C-alpha positions in Angstrom: -3.4 13.7 15.5 -4.7 12.3 18.8 -6.1 14.3 21.7 -5.1 13.7 25.3 -6.9 10.6 26.7 -7.6 9.1 23.3 -5.9 5.9 22.1 -3.0 6.6 19.6 -3.8 6.2 15.9 -2.9 2.8 14.4 -0.3 2.9 11.6 -0.7 1.1 8.3 2.2 0.6 5.9 1.5 -0.4 2.3 4.3 -1.3 -0.2 5.0 -3.3 -3.2 8.3 -5.1 -4.1 8.7 -5.4 -7.8 10.0 -8.7 -9.4 9.1 -12.3 -9.0 8.1 -13.2 -5.4 11.0 -14.8 -3.5 10.7 -18.1 -1.6 13.3 -18.3 1.3 15.9 -21.0 0.7 17.0 -23.4 3.5 20.2 -22.7 5.3 23.1 -25.0 4.3 25.4 -26.9 6.6 29.0 -27.5 5.9 31.3 -29.8 8.0 34.6 -28.1 9.0 36.7 -30.6 10.8 34.7 -31.7 13.9 32.3 -28.7 13.7 29.3 -27.9 11.5 29.0 -24.4 10.1 25.6 -23.2 8.9 25.3 -20.4 6.3 22.4 -18.6 4.7 22.4 -18.9 0.9 23.5 -15.8 -1.0 20.1 -15.5 -2.8 18.4 -15.0 0.6 20.7 -12.2 1.7 20.5 -10.5 -1.7 16.6 -10.5 -1.7 16.3 -9.5 1.9 18.6 -6.5 1.3 16.7 -5.4 -1.8 13.3 -5.8 0.0 14.6 -3.9 3.0 15.3 -0.9 0.7 11.7 -0.8 -0.5 10.5 -1.3 3.0 12.6 1.6 4.4 11.4 3.9 1.7 7.8 3.0 2.6 8.5 3.8 6.2 9.7 7.3 5.2 12.0 7.8 8.2 9.5 6.5 10.8 10.6 4.2 13.6 9.8 0.5 13.2 6.5 -0.7 14.8 7.0 -1.8 18.4 3.8 -3.7 19.2 1.9 -6.6 17.7 1.3 -6.3 13.9 -0.9 -7.9 11.3 0.8 -8.8 8.0 -0.9 -9.3 4.6 1.2 -10.6 1.7 0.0 -11.1 -1.8 2.6 -12.6 -4.2 1.8 -12.0 -7.8 3.7 -14.2 -10.3 4.1 -13.1 -13.9 1.7 -14.7 -16.5 3.6 -17.5 -18.3 4.1 -16.8 -22.0 2.6 -20.1 -22.9 -0.7 -19.0 -21.3 -0.9 -15.6 -22.9 -3.7 -14.9 -25.5 -3.8 -12.0 -28.0 -7.6 -12.0 -28.4 -8.7 -12.3 -24.8 -5.9 -11.3 -22.3 -5.7 -13.7 -19.3 -7.2 -12.2 -16.1 -5.7 -12.5 -12.6 -6.1 -15.9 -11.1 -4.9 -18.2 -8.3 -1.4 -19.7 -8.5 -0.3 -23.2 -7.7 3.3 -22.9 -8.7 6.2 -24.6 -7.0 7.0 -21.9 -4.5 5.7 -22.5 -1.0 3.5 -19.7 0.3 4.9 -20.0 3.9 8.5 -19.6 2.6 7.4 -16.4 0.8 5.9 -15.1 4.1 9.1 -16.0 6.0 11.2 -14.1 3.5 9.0 -11.0 4.0 9.1 -11.4 7.8 12.9 -11.7 7.9 13.4 -8.7 5.5 11.2 -6.5 7.6 13.2 -7.1 10.8 14.5 -3.7 12.1 12.7 -1.9 9.2 9.0 -2.4 9.4 9.0 -4.0 12.9 11.6 -4.6 15.5 11.5 -8.4 15.2 9.3 -10.8 13.2 8.1 -12.3 16.5 5.7 -9.3 16.6 3.6 -10.7 13.7 0.4 -11.8 15.4 -1.8 -12.2 12.4 -0.9 -13.3 8.8 -3.0 -13.3 5.6 -1.2 -14.6 2.5 -2.2 -15.3 -1.1 -0.4 -16.5 -4.3 -1.8 -15.1 -7.6 -0.8 -15.1 -11.2 -0.9 -11.5 -12.4 -3.2 -10.5 -15.2 -1.6 -10.7 -18.6 0.7 -7.7 -19.1 0.8 -6.9 -15.4 4.3 -7.1 -13.6 5.2 -9.7 -11.0 5.4 -8.2 -7.5 4.9 -8.8 -3.8 2.4 -6.5 -2.2 2.6 -6.1 1.6 0.3 -4.4 4.1 1.3 -4.1 7.7 -1.2 -2.9 10.3 -0.4 -2.0 13.9 -2.8 -4.0 16.2 -4.3 -2.6 19.3 -4.2 -4.0 22.8 
């Protein structure tokens, strides 16, 4: 609670989206006569819809953030079966898999439109990481959104 004359408290939203991190696919163009029609791949819309459900539950009925925000994304990929060990379980480590980190951040930014923030143009700071989860830990995308001051 803030007193009169004090700056308002900054909101922080923390959430986790279960499943393998999603890398946004490129839009596809189709020629229709003399025109070109561009459509978003079905996988993009499906993931954005599922992510928006987790984001809206994290917001718990609050309005989307209106000012500048800082976004932290940590994408945890599942440990490949070929790298698992029974005697000494594999710890968490950096990932160099084929999914581009910037496309993962774009997917989170697009899914948060109207839910976490009004528009992804409000994202003023980004911190992103790709990790392989420790053996036995689930794949997930962890997101932290912080409201920035003036």
